[in-house]
C-alpha positions in Angstrom: 181.5 -21.5 84.9 180.7 -23.1 81.5 177.0 -22.4 82.1 177.8 -18.7 82.8 179.8 -18.5 79.6 177.1 -20.2 77.6 174.4 -17.9 79.1 176.5 -14.7 78.4 177.2 -16.0 74.9 173.5 -16.6 74.2 172.6 -13.2 75.5 175.3 -11.6 73.3 174.0 -13.5 70.2 170.3 -12.6 70.7 170.6 -9.1 69.2 172.5 -10.4 66.3 169.8 -13.1 65.6 167.1 -10.4 65.8 169.0 -8.3 63.3 169.4 -11.2 60.9 165.6 -11.8 61.0 164.9 -8.2 60.0 162.5 -6.7 62.6 161.0 -3.3 61.8 159.0 -1.0 64.1 156.7 1.6 62.7 155.0 4.4 64.5 153.1 7.4 63.2 150.0 9.6 62.8 146.8 8.0 61.6 143.6 9.4 60.1 140.5 7.2 59.7 137.4 7.9 57.7 135.0 5.8 59.8 131.8 4.5 58.2 129.5 5.1 61.2 125.9 4.8 59.9 124.1 7.0 59.3 127.1 9.4 59.1 130.8 9.3 58.4 133.3 10.3 61.2 136.8 11.8 60.9 139.1 10.2 63.5 142.7 11.2 64.3 145.3 9.2 66.3 148.2 6.8 66.1 149.3 3.6 64.3 152.0 1.2 65.5 153.2 -1.9 63.7 155.9 -4.5 64.4 157.0 -6.6 61.4 159.3 -9.6 61.4 160.7 -10.0 57.8 161.8 -13.5 58.1 163.0 -13.4 54.5 163.8 -10.0 52.8 160.5 -9.7 50.9 158.1 -11.6 53.2 157.1 -10.7 56.8 154.5 -11.1 59.5 153.0 -7.9 60.8 151.1 -7.0 64.0 149.4 -3.6 63.5 147.7 -1.7 66.4 146.0 1.6 66.0 143.8 4.0 68.0 141.9 7.0 66.6 139.7 9.5 68.5 137.0 12.0 67.6 133.2 12.4 67.5 131.0 9.5 66.1 127.4 10.4 65.4 127.5 13.4 67.7 129.1 11.6 70.6 132.4 13.4 71.4 135.2 11.4 73.1 134.6 8.4 70.9 137.4 6.0 69.9 138.1 3.4 67.2 140.9 0.8 67.9 142.1 -2.0 65.6 144.4 -4.9 66.4 145.3 -6.7 63.1 147.8 -9.4 62.2 149.0 -11.0 58.9 151.5 -11.3 56.1 153.2 -8.4 54.5 155.1 -8.5 51.2 157.6 -5.8 50.3 160.1 -5.0 47.6 163.4 -4.5 49.3 165.0 -1.3 47.7 165.8 2.2 48.7 162.2 3.1 48.0 160.2 0.0 49.2 156.6 -0.4 48.3 154.7 -3.0 50.4 151.3 -4.7 50.5 149.6 -6.6 53.3 146.4 -8.5 54.3 145.5 -8.4 58.0 142.8 -9.9 60.1 142.0 -9.4 63.8 139.5 -7.1 65.6 138.2 -3.6 65.9 136.7 -1.9 69.0 134.5 1.2 68.9 133.6 3.1 72.0 132.1 6.3 73.3 129.3 7.7 75.4 129.8 5.0 78.0 129.2 2.1 75.5 131.5 0.0 73.4 131.5 -3.0 71.0 134.2 -5.2 69.5 134.0 -7.0 66.2 136.1 -9.1 63.8 138.0 -6.9 61.3 140.0 -7.3 58.1 142.5 -4.9 56.6 144.0 -4.7 53.2 146.5 -2.1 52.1 150.0 -1.0 51.5 152.4 1.9 51.4 155.9 3.1 50.7 159.0 3.2 52.8 161.9 5.6 51.9 165.1 4.3 53.5 167.2 7.1 55.0 169.9 4.7 56.1 170.2 1.1 57.4 168.4 2.0 60.6 165.7 4.4 59.7 163.0 4.8 57.0 160.3 7.4 56.4 156.8 6.2 55.5 155.2 9.1 53.6 152.0 7.1 52.9 150.2 4.0 54.1 146.6 3.4 53.0 144.5 0.6 54.5 140.9 -0.5 53.8 139.5 -1.8 57.1 136.3 -3.7 57.1 134.5 -4.1 60.5 131.0 -5.3 61.5 129.1 -3.4 64.2 125.4 -3.4 65.0 124.7 -6.0 62.3 126.1 -3.8 59.6 129.4 -3.9 57.8 131.5 -0.8 57.9 134.0 0.2 55.1 136.7 2.3 56.7 139.8 3.9 55.2 143.0 4.6 57.2 145.8 6.9 56.0 149.0 7.0 58.0 152.4 8.7 57.9 155.4 8.0 60.2 158.8 6.6 60.9 160.2 3.0 60.6 163.2 1.7 62.7 164.9 -1.4 61.5 166.6 -3.9 63.9 
């Protein structure tokens, strides 16, 4: 009986502990200006991020995105990123943030694909609607990737909603 009470008490406390840590979940639309030599490509898709703000101004972010379009005349192409790193924010009703992320990028299309290391640097602004929701009117990230022995300088622009836990 004591074990059952301890188990139920632990399960009850988990959501409170998660709230105290300050998790936030972001999802939205993403536009990438892809540096795909010899041309540039306009890609549209999604961006998703989970941030653990372990103290009010500092957090760790996992950012995943996928954009789709035509690269160098190959329709049905895609560009995905999976980046992780620190994020600093100013906790206020209008919260600017900056971040430095590292991870990987994958480009595919026409039956081929490649994956490379990637780094992302950027930031944005969150406008808090209430304690649970925020609107992110702008997020801009510079994403450097390296495919076919060439570096690519890509820019990502995103807009979306944030849910705080």
